[in-house]
KOLRO-681280 format. One record per residue (C-alpha): residue in three letters; x, y, z. Coordinates in Angstrom, 2 decimals. Each point is the difference from the previous one (the first is absolute). Example, Ala and Ser with C-alpha at 12.3 -4.5 7.8 and 13.67 -1.06 7.14 Angstrom:
2
<site aa="ALA" xx="12.30" yy="-4.50" zz="7.80"/>
<site aa="SER" xx="1.37" yy="3.44" zz="-0.66"/>
REM end
This chain:
210
<site aa="UNK" xx="-11.89" yy="-22.02" zz="48.54"/>
<site aa="UNK" xx="3.27" yy="-0.48" zz="-1.81"/>
<site aa="UNK" xx="-1.51" yy="1.06" zz="-3.33"/>
<site aa="UNK" xx="0.92" yy="2.95" zz="-2.20"/>
<site aa="UNK" xx="-1.34" yy="2.02" zz="-2.89"/>
<site aa="UNK" xx="1.81" yy="2.09" zz="-2.64"/>
<site aa="UNK" xx="-1.45" yy="3.10" zz="-1.63"/>
<site aa="UNK" xx="1.24" yy="2.67" zz="-2.39"/>
<site aa="UNK" xx="-1.13" yy="3.59" zz="-0.33"/>
<site aa="UNK" xx="1.08" yy="2.94" zz="-2.17"/>
<site aa="UNK" xx="0.23" yy="3.45" zz="1.54"/>
<site aa="UNK" xx="0.60" yy="3.38" zz="-1.59"/>
<site aa="UNK" xx="2.46" yy="2.26" zz="1.80"/>
<site aa="UNK" xx="-1.22" yy="3.65" zz="-0.09"/>
<site aa="UNK" xx="2.39" yy="2.59" zz="-1.40"/>
<site aa="UNK" xx="-0.06" yy="1.80" zz="3.35"/>
<site aa="UNK" xx="1.72" yy="-2.94" zz="1.74"/>
<site aa="UNK" xx="3.78" yy="0.47" zz="0.37"/>
<site aa="UNK" xx="2.44" yy="-2.38" zz="-1.67"/>
<site aa="UNK" xx="0.70" yy="-1.75" zz="3.34"/>
<site aa="UNK" xx="-2.89" yy="-0.85" zz="2.33"/>
<site aa="UNK" xx="-1.39" yy="-2.64" zz="2.38"/>
<site aa="UNK" xx="-2.71" yy="-2.32" zz="-1.30"/>
<site aa="UNK" xx="-2.17" yy="-1.60" zz="2.70"/>
<site aa="UNK" xx="-1.82" yy="-3.26" zz="-0.78"/>
<site aa="UNK" xx="-2.80" yy="-1.17" zz="2.27"/>
<site aa="UNK" xx="-1.93" yy="-3.32" zz="-0.08"/>
<site aa="UNK" xx="-3.02" yy="-1.32" zz="1.91"/>
<site aa="UNK" xx="-1.35" yy="3.48" zz="0.43"/>
<site aa="UNK" xx="-3.19" yy="1.78" zz="-0.99"/>
<site aa="UNK" xx="-0.29" yy="3.59" zz="1.11"/>
<site aa="UNK" xx="2.21" yy="-0.68" zz="3.01"/>
<site aa="UNK" xx="-1.88" yy="-3.14" zz="1.08"/>
<site aa="UNK" xx="1.51" yy="-3.50" zz="-0.39"/>
<site aa="UNK" xx="-1.94" yy="-2.34" zz="-2.27"/>
<site aa="UNK" xx="1.31" yy="-3.11" zz="1.74"/>
<site aa="UNK" xx="0.68" yy="-0.34" zz="3.69"/>
<site aa="UNK" xx="3.61" yy="-1.06" zz="0.48"/>
<site aa="UNK" xx="2.19" yy="-0.96" zz="2.94"/>
<site aa="UNK" xx="2.34" yy="2.87" zz="-0.98"/>
<site aa="UNK" xx="-1.69" yy="3.05" zz="-1.50"/>
<site aa="UNK" xx="3.23" yy="2.02" zz="-0.08"/>
<site aa="UNK" xx="1.73" yy="-1.61" zz="-3.00"/>
<site aa="UNK" xx="-2.38" yy="0.95" zz="-2.81"/>
<site aa="UNK" xx="1.87" yy="2.97" zz="-1.43"/>
<site aa="UNK" xx="3.37" yy="0.42" zz="-1.67"/>
<site aa="UNK" xx="1.93" yy="3.14" zz="-0.98"/>
<site aa="UNK" xx="2.26" yy="-0.08" zz="-3.04"/>
<site aa="UNK" xx="2.34" yy="2.87" zz="-0.97"/>
<site aa="UNK" xx="-0.38" yy="0.71" zz="-3.73"/>
<site aa="UNK" xx="2.31" yy="1.90" zz="-2.36"/>
<site aa="UNK" xx="-1.58" yy="0.66" zz="-3.38"/>
<site aa="UNK" xx="1.85" yy="-0.51" zz="-3.26"/>
<site aa="UNK" xx="-0.21" yy="3.36" zz="-1.74"/>
<site aa="UNK" xx="0.75" yy="0.86" zz="-3.59"/>
<site aa="UNK" xx="3.04" yy="2.27" zz="-0.42"/>
<site aa="UNK" xx="-0.62" yy="3.73" zz="-0.08"/>
<site aa="UNK" xx="1.28" yy="1.59" zz="-3.21"/>
<site aa="UNK" xx="0.65" yy="3.31" zz="-1.73"/>
<site aa="UNK" xx="-1.79" yy="0.69" zz="-3.28"/>
<site aa="UNK" xx="2.43" yy="-0.03" zz="-2.92"/>
<site aa="UNK" xx="-0.22" yy="2.66" zz="-2.73"/>
<site aa="UNK" xx="0.05" yy="-0.96" zz="-3.67"/>
<site aa="UNK" xx="3.34" yy="0.26" zz="-1.79"/>
<site aa="UNK" xx="0.14" yy="2.03" zz="-3.24"/>
<site aa="UNK" xx="2.74" yy="-0.06" zz="-2.59"/>
<site aa="UNK" xx="0.56" yy="2.14" zz="-3.08"/>
<site aa="UNK" xx="0.80" yy="-2.01" zz="-3.14"/>
<site aa="UNK" xx="0.81" yy="0.92" zz="-3.58"/>
<site aa="UNK" xx="-1.41" yy="-1.64" zz="-3.09"/>
<site aa="UNK" xx="-0.60" yy="-3.75" zz="0.26"/>
<site aa="UNK" xx="2.52" yy="-0.59" zz="2.77"/>
<site aa="UNK" xx="-1.08" yy="-1.67" zz="3.24"/>
<site aa="UNK" xx="0.56" yy="1.57" zz="3.38"/>
<site aa="UNK" xx="2.31" yy="-1.64" zz="2.53"/>
<site aa="UNK" xx="-1.21" yy="0.43" zz="3.57"/>
<site aa="UNK" xx="1.74" yy="-0.18" zz="3.37"/>
<site aa="UNK" xx="-2.44" yy="-0.56" zz="2.87"/>
<site aa="UNK" xx="2.40" yy="-1.66" zz="2.45"/>
<site aa="UNK" xx="-0.53" yy="2.86" zz="2.48"/>
<site aa="UNK" xx="-3.67" yy="-0.99" zz="0.27"/>
<site aa="UNK" xx="1.00" yy="-3.02" zz="2.10"/>
<site aa="UNK" xx="0.76" yy="2.30" zz="2.94"/>
<site aa="UNK" xx="-2.56" yy="2.66" zz="-0.87"/>
<site aa="UNK" xx="-3.05" yy="-2.29" zz="0.07"/>
<site aa="UNK" xx="0.45" yy="-1.50" zz="3.46"/>
<site aa="UNK" xx="-0.55" yy="1.65" zz="3.37"/>
<site aa="UNK" xx="1.70" yy="-2.81" zz="1.92"/>
<site aa="UNK" xx="3.66" yy="-0.40" zz="-1.08"/>
<site aa="UNK" xx="-0.15" yy="-3.71" zz="0.90"/>
<site aa="UNK" xx="-2.68" yy="-0.77" zz="-2.60"/>
<site aa="UNK" xx="1.04" yy="-1.73" zz="-3.23"/>
<site aa="UNK" xx="-0.93" yy="1.39" zz="-3.43"/>
<site aa="UNK" xx="-0.23" yy="-1.59" zz="-3.45"/>
<site aa="UNK" xx="-1.22" yy="1.28" zz="-3.39"/>
<site aa="UNK" xx="-2.12" yy="-1.90" zz="-2.54"/>
<site aa="UNK" xx="-1.47" yy="0.44" zz="-3.49"/>
<site aa="UNK" xx="-3.45" yy="-1.36" zz="0.94"/>
<site aa="UNK" xx="-2.24" yy="0.14" zz="3.05"/>
<site aa="UNK" xx="-0.35" yy="-3.80" zz="-0.09"/>
<site aa="UNK" xx="3.79" yy="-0.42" zz="0.25"/>
<site aa="UNK" xx="0.10" yy="2.47" zz="2.90"/>
<site aa="UNK" xx="-2.64" yy="-1.92" zz="1.92"/>
<site aa="UNK" xx="1.67" yy="-3.36" zz="-0.69"/>
<site aa="UNK" xx="3.47" yy="1.49" zz="0.56"/>
<site aa="UNK" xx="1.31" yy="-1.48" zz="-3.25"/>
<site aa="UNK" xx="2.08" yy="1.41" zz="-2.88"/>
<site aa="UNK" xx="1.27" yy="3.18" zz="1.69"/>
<site aa="UNK" xx="1.71" yy="2.63" zz="-2.18"/>
<site aa="UNK" xx="3.74" yy="-0.67" zz="0.47"/>
<site aa="UNK" xx="1.41" yy="3.34" zz="-1.20"/>
<site aa="UNK" xx="-1.66" yy="3.17" zz="1.27"/>
<site aa="UNK" xx="2.86" yy="2.34" zz="-0.96"/>
<site aa="UNK" xx="-0.15" yy="-0.63" zz="-3.75"/>
<site aa="UNK" xx="-3.55" yy="-1.01" zz="-0.90"/>
<site aa="UNK" xx="-1.47" yy="0.46" zz="-3.49"/>
<site aa="UNK" xx="-3.81" yy="-0.24" zz="-0.24"/>
<site aa="UNK" xx="-1.58" yy="-1.41" zz="-3.14"/>
<site aa="UNK" xx="-2.76" yy="2.63" zz="-0.20"/>
<site aa="UNK" xx="-0.23" yy="3.77" zz="0.49"/>
<site aa="UNK" xx="-1.98" yy="-0.55" zz="3.20"/>
<site aa="UNK" xx="0.79" yy="-3.02" zz="2.16"/>
<site aa="UNK" xx="-1.21" yy="-0.79" zz="3.53"/>
<site aa="UNK" xx="2.49" yy="-1.36" zz="2.53"/>
<site aa="UNK" xx="-1.39" yy="-1.90" zz="3.00"/>
<site aa="UNK" xx="1.79" yy="0.15" zz="3.35"/>
<site aa="UNK" xx="-0.23" yy="-2.62" zz="2.77"/>
<site aa="UNK" xx="0.95" yy="1.17" zz="3.51"/>
<site aa="UNK" xx="0.28" yy="-2.81" zz="2.56"/>
<site aa="UNK" xx="0.59" yy="0.00" zz="3.76"/>
<site aa="UNK" xx="0.38" yy="-3.75" zz="0.58"/>
<site aa="UNK" xx="-3.66" yy="-0.66" zz="0.80"/>
<site aa="UNK" xx="-2.02" yy="2.12" zz="-2.44"/>
<site aa="UNK" xx="0.57" yy="1.94" zz="-3.20"/>
<site aa="UNK" xx="-1.36" yy="3.07" zz="-1.76"/>
<site aa="UNK" xx="-0.19" yy="0.55" zz="-3.76"/>
<site aa="UNK" xx="0.31" yy="3.46" zz="-1.53"/>
<site aa="UNK" xx="0.87" yy="1.26" zz="-3.49"/>
<site aa="UNK" xx="1.35" yy="2.84" zz="-2.11"/>
<site aa="UNK" xx="0.33" yy="0.73" zz="-3.71"/>
<site aa="UNK" xx="2.97" yy="0.42" zz="-2.31"/>
<site aa="UNK" xx="-0.94" yy="2.66" zz="-2.56"/>
<site aa="UNK" xx="2.05" yy="0.61" zz="-3.14"/>
<site aa="UNK" xx="-0.98" yy="3.35" zz="-1.48"/>
<site aa="UNK" xx="1.26" yy="2.01" zz="-2.99"/>
<site aa="UNK" xx="2.44" yy="2.71" zz="1.02"/>
<site aa="UNK" xx="-1.29" yy="3.58" zz="-0.11"/>
<site aa="UNK" xx="1.40" yy="1.81" zz="-3.08"/>
<site aa="UNK" xx="2.30" yy="2.96" zz="0.62"/>
<site aa="UNK" xx="-0.03" yy="2.58" zz="-2.81"/>
<site aa="UNK" xx="2.98" yy="2.34" zz="-0.39"/>
<site aa="UNK" xx="-0.57" yy="3.46" zz="-1.47"/>
<site aa="UNK" xx="3.01" yy="0.26" zz="-2.31"/>
<site aa="UNK" xx="2.67" yy="-1.87" zz="-1.94"/>
<site aa="UNK" xx="2.96" yy="1.05" zz="-2.16"/>
<site aa="UNK" xx="0.17" yy="-1.95" zz="-3.29"/>
<site aa="UNK" xx="3.37" yy="1.38" zz="-1.12"/>
<site aa="UNK" xx="1.87" yy="-3.29" zz="-0.45"/>
<site aa="UNK" xx="2.34" yy="0.37" zz="2.98"/>
<site aa="UNK" xx="-1.22" yy="-3.24" zz="1.55"/>
<site aa="UNK" xx="-1.55" yy="1.78" zz="2.98"/>
<site aa="UNK" xx="-3.78" yy="0.34" zz="0.31"/>
<site aa="UNK" xx="-0.37" yy="-0.35" zz="-3.78"/>
<site aa="UNK" xx="-3.43" yy="-1.65" zz="0.02"/>
<site aa="UNK" xx="-3.35" yy="0.74" zz="1.63"/>
<site aa="UNK" xx="-0.27" yy="-2.63" zz="2.73"/>
<site aa="UNK" xx="-3.00" yy="-0.67" zz="2.26"/>
<site aa="UNK" xx="1.11" yy="-1.98" zz="3.01"/>
<site aa="UNK" xx="-2.09" yy="-3.15" zz="0.72"/>
<site aa="UNK" xx="-2.06" yy="0.40" zz="-3.17"/>
<site aa="UNK" xx="0.86" yy="-3.56" zz="-1.01"/>
<site aa="UNK" xx="-1.85" yy="-1.22" zz="3.10"/>
<site aa="UNK" xx="-2.98" yy="0.26" zz="-2.38"/>
<site aa="UNK" xx="0.88" yy="-2.39" zz="-2.88"/>
<site aa="UNK" xx="-2.89" yy="1.22" zz="-2.22"/>
<site aa="UNK" xx="0.69" yy="3.72" zz="0.27"/>
<site aa="UNK" xx="-0.05" yy="2.37" zz="-2.97"/>
<site aa="UNK" xx="1.83" yy="3.34" zz="0.14"/>
<site aa="UNK" xx="-1.05" yy="2.88" zz="-2.27"/>
<site aa="UNK" xx="2.05" yy="3.20" zz="-0.37"/>
<site aa="UNK" xx="-1.63" yy="3.14" zz="-1.47"/>
<site aa="UNK" xx="1.57" yy="3.31" zz="-0.99"/>
<site aa="UNK" xx="-1.24" yy="3.36" zz="1.25"/>
<site aa="UNK" xx="-2.58" yy="0.16" zz="-2.81"/>
<site aa="UNK" xx="-1.60" yy="-3.31" zz="0.99"/>
<site aa="UNK" xx="1.57" yy="-2.00" zz="-2.83"/>
<site aa="UNK" xx="1.09" yy="-3.57" zz="0.74"/>
<site aa="UNK" xx="3.76" yy="-0.20" zz="-0.58"/>
<site aa="UNK" xx="0.93" yy="-3.31" zz="1.67"/>
<site aa="UNK" xx="-1.71" yy="-3.20" zz="1.08"/>
<site aa="UNK" xx="1.57" yy="-2.84" zz="1.94"/>
<site aa="UNK" xx="-0.69" yy="-3.03" zz="2.17"/>
<site aa="UNK" xx="1.94" yy="-2.65" zz="1.93"/>
<site aa="UNK" xx="1.76" yy="-1.11" zz="-3.20"/>
<site aa="UNK" xx="1.07" yy="3.51" zz="-1.05"/>
<site aa="UNK" xx="3.30" yy="1.63" zz="1.06"/>
<site aa="UNK" xx="-0.32" yy="3.08" zz="2.22"/>
<site aa="UNK" xx="-0.78" yy="3.23" zz="-1.85"/>
<site aa="UNK" xx="3.15" yy="1.76" zz="-1.21"/>
<site aa="UNK" xx="-1.74" yy="3.26" zz="-0.90"/>
<site aa="UNK" xx="-0.62" yy="-0.97" zz="-3.63"/>
<site aa="UNK" xx="-3.36" yy="-0.64" zz="-1.63"/>
<site aa="UNK" xx="-0.98" yy="-3.49" zz="-1.14"/>
<site aa="UNK" xx="-3.15" yy="1.28" zz="-1.72"/>
<site aa="UNK" xx="0.20" yy="0.60" zz="-3.74"/>
<site aa="UNK" xx="0.10" yy="3.66" zz="-1.02"/>
<site aa="UNK" xx="0.12" yy="1.33" zz="3.57"/>
<site aa="UNK" xx="2.81" yy="2.05" zz="1.51"/>
<site aa="UNK" xx="0.37" yy="-0.42" zz="3.75"/>
<site aa="UNK" xx="1.39" yy="3.45" zz="0.79"/>
REM end
């Protein structure tokens, strides 16, 4: 009489239980029968209303791709992802360079409208927080060479308009080599990233381009 005991248990809430529910705690009971006879047998249970802390629901973010030329680095704008990733407008969003920073909520990326990655493929980690819990997701920034566009004619007549054979985005590949052959299969011109665009004249000894 007058004594007390303290105990601690861990319970697992099944996924089928709703976010808000009543948890009933019962003491001095074994299969509906009291273990100890008491003056008052009607005060051995307690009902507590529980609201679970749930991680924020999110939308999966697609990777961002950017076309670059030569050795330049792509500049990305992923500011719109702040709204795109979250399903609850009240959630807060921050972007990080590492998963460890995202978990610790340290060193967030300050500028998401003008971000330059240091590698051709860089992972950005996103922390979405609802005040109680957080979710981490990610997406990639991919810098890829631009697809070359080959035009089927040029007019090397010295008028300053379309005078050279130009392949758009070819310099996205810094180690390219371009070979031009005449209709008889003879090499008439060879160039690379350090060579001016072809002006219709041969740069191979003893070969006429026309």
